C-alpha positions, 0 to 999 in steps of 0.5 A: 503488520505487514500487508501485501496488495497484489493483482494491481495492473499499473506497470509504475506507481508513485510508492517507487518514488518515495509516496507512503501508504495514506492512513486515517485515524479517528484517535489521532483526528480527535487528539491532534486534529489530523484525520489523514496522514501518510504512513508506512515503512518497507514500501515496494511496488513490484511486478509479480509473477501473475499474468493478466491472461495465459498467452504468451503475450500476457502482461504481468499484475503488480504488488504493493508491499508495506509495514505499518504499525498502528498506535491505537487499539480500537480505532475505528 
């Protein structure tokens, strides 16, 4: 599944330097004792075409895009 999160304000992110998305799985927690863990492929943080206001000096918004395949159905 591909996710796109838009209208972020920071011009740079640790996602540009290899950090992965943080995910929590109750099923993995119950099975392996690991709750929060890093996941995701194709992670990209970039400037998008949206502006914070309409002036000629307006700063851009940024987007975070990533893909993740969930390993368990009905994981709450």
